C-alpha positions in Angstrom: 18.5 -6.3 15.2 14.9 -6.5 16.3 12.0 -5.8 14.0 10.0 -3.0 15.4 7.1 -3.6 13.0 6.9 -7.2 11.9 3.6 -6.6 10.0 5.1 -4.0 7.6 8.2 -6.1 7.2 6.1 -9.1 6.2 4.3 -7.1 3.5 7.6 -5.6 2.2 9.0 -9.2 2.1 6.0 -10.3 0.0 6.5 -7.4 -2.4 10.2 -8.2 -2.7 9.3 -11.8 -3.7 6.9 -10.5 -6.4 9.5 -8.0 -7.7 12.2 -10.7 -7.7 9.9 -13.0 -9.8 8.5 -10.4 -12.2 11.1 -7.6 -12.3 10.0 -4.2 -13.5 8.0 -3.2 -16.6 4.6 -4.7 -16.0 1.4 -2.7 -15.4 0.4 -2.0 -11.8 -2.6 -4.4 -12.1 -0.1 -7.3 -12.8 1.8 -6.6 -9.5 -1.5 -6.2 -7.7 -2.6 -9.7 -8.8 0.8 -11.2 -8.0 0.9 -9.5 -4.6 -2.5 -10.9 -3.7 -1.2 -14.4 -4.4 1.9 -13.8 -2.3 0.0 -12.3 0.6 -2.3 -15.3 0.6 0.6 -17.7 0.5 2.2 -16.0 3.5 -1.1 -15.9 5.4 -1.1 -12.1 5.6 -4.6 -10.9 6.1 -5.7 -8.3 3.6 -8.6 -6.7 1.8 -8.1 -5.8 -1.8 -9.4 -2.5 -3.4 -11.0 -1.3 -0.2 -13.2 1.8 -0.5 -12.1 4.7 1.6 -14.9 7.2 2.2 -14.2 10.9 2.7 -16.2 13.0 5.1 -16.9 16.7 5.2 -18.5 18.1 8.3 -19.5 14.6 9.3 -21.2 13.9 6.0 -19.9 11.2 3.6 -19.0 12.6 0.2 -19.9 10.9 -3.1 -16.2 10.9 -4.0 -14.1 8.2 -2.3 -10.6 6.7 -2.6 -9.8 3.0 -3.2 -6.7 1.6 -1.5 -5.0 -1.3 -3.4 -4.7 -3.3 -0.1 -5.4 -2.9 3.5 -3.4 -5.5 5.4 -3.8 -6.6 9.0 -6.9 -4.3 9.0 -4.5 -1.5 9.9 -1.9 -0.9 7.1 -2.8 0.8 3.8 -0.7 -0.6 0.9 -0.6 1.4 -2.3 1.2 0.0 -5.3 2.7 1.9 -8.2 4.6 0.8 -11.3 6.4 4.1 -12.2 9.9 4.9 -13.3 9.9 7.8 -10.8 7.7 8.6 -7.8 6.5 12.2 -7.4 5.0 14.2 -4.6 1.6 13.2 -5.9 1.9 9.6 -4.7 3.0 10.7 -1.2 0.0 13.1 -1.1 -2.3 10.2 -2.0 -1.0 8.1 0.8 -1.2 10.9 3.3 -4.8 11.5 2.2 -5.6 7.8 2.7 -4.2 7.9 6.2 -6.2 11.1 7.0 -9.4 9.7 5.6 -9.2 6.3 7.3 -7.6 7.5 10.6 -5.2 4.5 10.3 -1.7 5.0 11.5 0.5 3.1 8.9 0.8 3.0 5.2 3.3 1.6 2.6 3.9 3.0 -0.8 5.5 0.3 -2.9 6.8 1.0 -6.4 7.6 -1.9 -8.7 8.6 0.3 -11.6 12.4 0.3 -11.0 15.1 -2.2 -11.2 15.1 -2.5 -7.4 11.9 -2.5 -5.4 11.2 0.9 -3.9 9.1 1.3 -0.8 8.3 4.0 1.7 6.7 3.7 5.1 4.3 6.4 6.3 3.1 6.9 9.9 0.1 9.1 10.8 0.6 10.5 14.3 -2.3 13.0 14.0 -5.6 11.2 14.2 
């Protein structure tokens, strides 16, 4: 089987390593710190807590989003530590994609016994 997207697979692999070491039950910030270490060890390029501006009629608004990570300058990575994901988290990721005009995002949830992740692709730029 060939990997169609090695970049997202490498990020998911790093998250799996973090989850296997820490398990579930920590705060999101703990997983964010641990994932930063793992991304660095794996030489995955990233920016942490990147500001995502939002525009209205071409004018930047005062309100903005903050993505947990942007990896490879193209993949938004949002972390959660919840027992159950809701539609709110999916909406958040879709808004990030829309605001940045990036095409890929990962929603990674460390809050369950098994790591939970979802890939999102934005075809409408």
